[in-house]
N, C-alpha and C positions, 0 to 999 in steps of 0.2 A: 342353246348353244349362241356364242357370243360371235358376233359379225364382227373383223375386225376391218375399219374403212381403209383405205390407201390408194394413193394414185398410183398410176400405171408404172411411173418410174421408180417409186417407192418399192412395189411387188417387182420389179425388174431387179434393184439391187439386192432383196431379199434372197432370190433366186440364186445371184451370183454369189451372195454370201454363203449358202447351201450348198451349190456345187463345190465351192473352194475348199470348205468344211470337209466336204465327203471324197473327195479327190485328191486333194493335198494334204490336208492337215491330220485326217485320219491316218494318212499311209506313215508320214512323217511321225505321228504319236507311236504306232505298232512297231515302227523300228527301233525307236526310242527305248520302246519297254522290253523288246528282244536284246537289244545293245547291253541293257543293265541288267537281265537274268542273267548275261554270260559274266558278269561281275561276281556271282557265287551269293551269299547269303543273302536273301531277300529283307529277313527281318531288319539289318542295319546299312540296307541299299539307299542312302538318300535319293539317288540318281531313279532309281527304280518307283519310289514312292512320289516323287514329281511327276515323273510321267505318268502313272498313272491317276494321279490329280488331275493332269490335262487331258486325261481321255475322259475322264468324268465331266468335265468341264464341256468340252468339245460334243459329246454325246448329247448332254441338256440341252448344249445350242441349239444341236440339229433337231431335236425334238420339239425344240419353243419354235423354231421356224416354219416346220413342216406345219406343225399345229395351227400355227398363224396363216400359213399360205393356204391350207385346207378348208379356212373360215374366213378367206378374204373376200372383200365387198369392194373390186377397183370402181374407182368415181374417176372419170375422165372430165372436166369439165371443157374442154376445147372442143367437145362435139353438143356442147349446150348451148343455147341463147344467151347471152349476156343481158340481162335486164337489171343491170346494176345491184343485186342482192348479193351480199356477203354469204359464200355456202364453203362447206369444205371444197378444199382444190383450190379456192381463186387466190388470186394475187391482190392483197390490199394494200395501198397507201393512207397512211393516217397523219393528221398534222395534230401535234402535241398544240392546244391551244393557247397553254401558259408561254411556251417556249418558242413557239412557231418552227420546232423541229418537226420535219418530216422524215417519216420511218415506212419502209415497204416490207410487208410479210406475206409469205406464201402460207394459208391453213394446209397442212398435213397432218398423216397418221402419226400416232406416237412413236412409231418405231422409226419414222423419217424424220424426228423433228432434229434441228440443227441450228440453235441462234444464232451461231458464226455466219452463218449463211442465209439467214434470217426467215428460215423454215421454222412455224413455231406449231407445236404439237393444237389440235383440234381441242382437246380438254386443258389447253392454258388459259389461265384467268384473260389476256389478251383476245383470244379467240373464241372464247366463250361469249366473252361481252360483245364482240364483233358478227357472230352469227345471226343470220335473221336480218339484220340491219341493212339500210340502202344507201348508195350514193348520196352523199351530202349531207348524210345524218350526223348529230352528234349525240357521243355516246359517255359515259362515265365509266372508267374500268378502275376496280378497287387492284392496288398493286402494294406490294411491300411498302412504298413511300406513300402510300395513302391513295385517294381519288384524284385520278385524273382525266381530265376531259380532253377528249379527241374528235377532230372531224374527220369523216371516211373522205379522201378527195378521189380516192380512184380505185372501181373495182374493174379486175381483170380478168378474164375468164382464159388464162393462155397455160 
């Protein structure tokens, strides 16, 4: 059985999506199917087929979320002592030693990852290179642009 590491906020977001799918989206799709059936011949009814496809996608997503939530391992770093070590859930500020550019990332589960908000997946190359390292360590991370050296300038358990 696979455990899915997730922050408390990520688990709450999945629960909210599941609730939305079950209480809002599913009834909308059922209404769309019923409406499309009223139009007659189902073999050539594009609205009916589109609604059934939506239903299939929605039910698949519901099953996916329920499966993940049943095997979720919630990790709350705010309740841990900050010893300067980079672990799942920490917020890490790294300094690119070539460009002196500083970037802050939060290491989260795969379902929570959102690079636009600096939330990176625990399985991403950057996160894998940082996990287990300490504050002030210099790490070399393989990126599509090649190997880049970073210095860990801050580790926060927030």
